[in-house]
C-alpha positions in Angstrom: 158.6 149.8 6.2 154.8 149.2 6.2 153.5 145.7 7.0 152.6 143.6 3.9 149.5 142.6 5.8 148.1 146.1 5.1 149.5 146.6 1.6 146.8 147.2 -1.0 149.1 147.5 -4.0 147.4 146.0 -7.0 143.9 146.1 -5.5 141.0 148.3 -6.8 138.4 149.8 -4.5 135.0 151.2 -5.4 133.8 153.6 -2.8 130.2 154.9 -3.1 129.3 158.4 -2.0 133.0 159.4 -2.1 133.2 162.8 -3.7 133.5 164.4 -0.2 133.4 163.7 3.5 133.9 160.2 5.0 133.8 158.5 1.7 136.6 160.6 0.3 138.6 160.2 3.4 138.4 156.4 3.3 139.2 156.4 -0.4 142.3 158.5 0.2 143.3 156.1 3.0 143.0 153.1 0.7 145.0 154.9 -1.9 147.8 155.7 0.5 148.0 151.9 1.2 148.4 151.3 -2.6 144.9 150.8 -4.0 143.5 152.1 -7.2 140.3 154.0 -6.5 136.9 154.3 -8.2 135.1 157.4 -6.8 131.3 157.3 -7.0 128.5 159.9 -6.7 125.9 161.6 -8.7 127.5 165.0 -9.0 130.1 164.8 -11.8 131.7 168.1 -11.0 132.3 167.1 -7.4 133.7 163.8 -8.5 136.1 165.5 -10.9 137.4 167.7 -8.2 137.9 164.8 -5.8 139.6 162.7 -8.5 142.0 165.6 -9.2 143.0 165.8 -5.6 143.9 162.1 -5.6 145.7 162.4 -9.0 147.8 165.1 -7.4 148.9 162.5 -4.9 149.8 160.1 -7.8 146.9 157.8 -7.2 145.4 155.7 -10.0 141.8 156.9 -9.9 138.7 157.0 -12.0 135.2 158.3 -11.5 131.8 156.5 -11.9 128.8 158.8 -11.7 125.7 156.6 -11.1 122.7 156.4 -8.8 123.3 153.7 -6.3 119.5 153.3 -5.8 119.0 152.3 -9.4 119.7 148.6 -9.8 120.0 148.8 -13.6 122.4 151.7 -13.5 124.5 150.0 -10.8 124.8 146.8 -12.8 125.8 148.6 -16.0 128.4 150.7 -14.1 130.0 147.8 -12.4 130.2 145.8 -15.6 131.8 148.8 -17.4 134.3 149.3 -14.6 135.3 145.6 -14.5 135.8 145.6 -18.3 137.5 149.0 -18.8 139.3 149.9 -15.5 140.0 146.9 -13.2 138.3 144.1 -11.3 136.8 145.4 -8.1 138.6 143.8 -5.1 137.2 146.1 -2.4 133.7 147.6 -2.1 132.9 150.3 0.4 129.1 151.0 0.6 129.2 154.5 2.0 126.4 156.4 0.2 123.9 157.9 2.7 121.5 160.8 3.3 119.5 162.2 6.2 115.8 163.4 6.0 115.0 164.4 9.6 111.4 164.6 10.9 109.4 163.5 13.9 108.3 159.9 13.3 104.6 160.7 13.5 105.0 163.4 10.9 107.5 161.7 8.6 106.3 161.4 5.1 106.5 158.2 3.1 108.9 159.9 0.7 111.3 160.8 3.6 111.1 157.2 4.8 111.7 155.6 1.4 114.5 158.0 0.3 116.6 157.2 3.4 115.9 153.5 3.3 116.7 153.3 -0.5 119.9 155.3 -0.2 121.3 154.0 3.1 120.2 150.4 2.9 118.9 149.2 -0.4 121.8 150.7 -2.3 124.3 148.5 -0.4 122.3 145.5 -1.5 122.2 146.6 -5.1 125.9 147.5 -5.4 127.0 144.3 -3.5 124.7 142.2 -5.7 126.5 143.6 -8.8 130.0 143.2 -7.4 129.9 140.0 -5.3 129.4 137.4 -8.1 132.6 138.6 -9.7 134.4 138.5 -6.4 133.0 135.0 -5.8 134.3 133.9 -9.2 137.8 135.1 -8.2 137.3 133.6 -4.7 138.4 136.9 -3.0 136.8 140.2 -2.1 136.3 142.7 0.7 132.9 144.4 1.3 132.8 147.2 3.9 129.4 148.7 4.7 129.3 152.0 6.5 126.9 151.6 9.4 126.6 154.1 12.3 126.2 154.3 16.0 122.6 154.6 15.0 122.8 150.9 14.1 122.6 150.4 17.8 120.8 153.5 19.3 118.5 156.3 18.1 117.6 159.9 18.7 114.4 161.9 17.9 113.7 162.7 14.2 115.9 160.1 12.7 113.8 156.9 12.8 114.3 156.3 9.1 118.1 156.7 9.4 118.2 154.4 12.4 116.1 151.8 10.7 118.3 151.9 7.6 121.5 151.7 9.6 120.2 148.9 11.8 119.2 147.0 8.7 122.6 147.6 7.2 124.2 146.0 10.2 122.2 142.8 9.7 122.7 142.9 5.9 126.5 142.9 6.6 126.1 139.8 8.7 123.9 138.2 6.1 126.5 138.9 3.4 129.2 137.2 5.7 127.0 134.2 6.3 126.4 133.6 2.6 129.7 134.6 1.0 132.4 133.7 3.5 132.6 130.2 2.0 133.5 131.8 -1.3 136.5 133.7 0.1 134.8 137.0 0.7 134.8 139.1 3.9 131.9 141.4 4.7 132.3 143.7 7.6 131.1 147.2 8.7 132.4 150.4 10.2 130.0 152.3 12.5 131.1 155.9 12.8 130.0 158.1 15.7 129.8 161.9 15.2 132.3 163.1 12.7 133.1 166.6 11.5 132.0 166.6 7.8 130.4 169.0 5.4 127.0 167.3 6.0 127.3 167.8 9.8 128.5 171.4 9.6 125.2 172.8 10.9 125.3 170.4 13.9 129.0 171.3 14.6 128.1 175.0 14.5 125.1 174.6 16.8 126.6 175.6 20.1 124.2 173.6 22.3 124.4 170.4 20.2 128.2 170.7 19.9 128.5 171.0 23.7 126.2 167.9 24.1 128.3 165.8 21.7 131.6 166.7 23.2 130.2 166.1 26.7 128.6 162.8 25.7 131.7 161.4 24.0 134.5 160.2 26.3 137.1 161.5 23.9 135.5 165.0 24.3 135.4 165.9 20.6 134.1 165.1 17.2 135.9 162.6 15.0 137.9 163.7 12.0 137.2 162.0 8.6 140.7 160.8 8.2 140.4 158.8 11.5 138.3 156.3 9.6 141.0 155.5 7.2 142.9 153.0 9.3 139.8 150.9 9.9 139.0 150.9 6.2 142.5 149.8 5.3 142.4 147.0 8.0 139.1 145.7 6.7 140.2 146.0 3.1 143.5 144.2 3.6 144.9 140.7 4.2 145.1 141.6 7.9 141.3 140.9 8.2 141.1 137.7 6.2 139.5 135.8 9.1 137.3 138.7 10.2 133.7 138.4 9.0 130.3 139.8 9.8 131.8 142.3 12.4 130.8 145.9 13.1 133.8 148.1 14.1 132.5 151.1 16.0 134.6 154.2 15.8 133.0 156.8 18.1 135.5 158.1 20.6 133.9 155.8 23.2 130.4 157.2 22.9 128.5 153.8 22.9 130.7 152.6 25.9 129.5 155.4 28.1 126.2 156.2 30.0 
């Protein structure tokens, strides 16, 4: 029998950027622990397919197609979900993109797109959700950071800046909202085998470098984030706040 500390029955989770990849894997993990799920993205067809996969597993699920970088759209969507589906008990800010370029050649648009999607969106969605959590004196916010919250590589300065900012935004949320019964923490994935990383996985030289650089000797699988998401969404983490849980196969521990 599963521990009641990790039981999410009766809870509802909104996961942004969850039509595929890491977001979908974490949503499925929360569902397997008993949560109802709100899948978010901008592609309604992808969201419908993802929702159908969860419905086949007898999950209570709905979709909410809105742009997480649009504060007005975010506020309207959250209000509608709270009124028509369920109060949001768990928020996972997962939406993210990459726009690679050497820093000296990076366009302002490439910079702003990544900062808006990977950092500002977490502020906008949390700003819409948190006041309702505060009123209920309970809530879990999980921001998806990265090993790039701590280190960087060439051509991803915008991504590293956004993820570094998200780490500190997580701690700012904890500092301001812990007294209201909320916990704000983050998961920092290393290199995971997802649709968005397919070209990197298939690059023989890069794949060899990642497997050699990572003590575990391999890429992570999306479902390997589910346990951390359940922990940070559950009663088991009620006194955990402002922390960044790195899941990288040991990459940051090794020189």
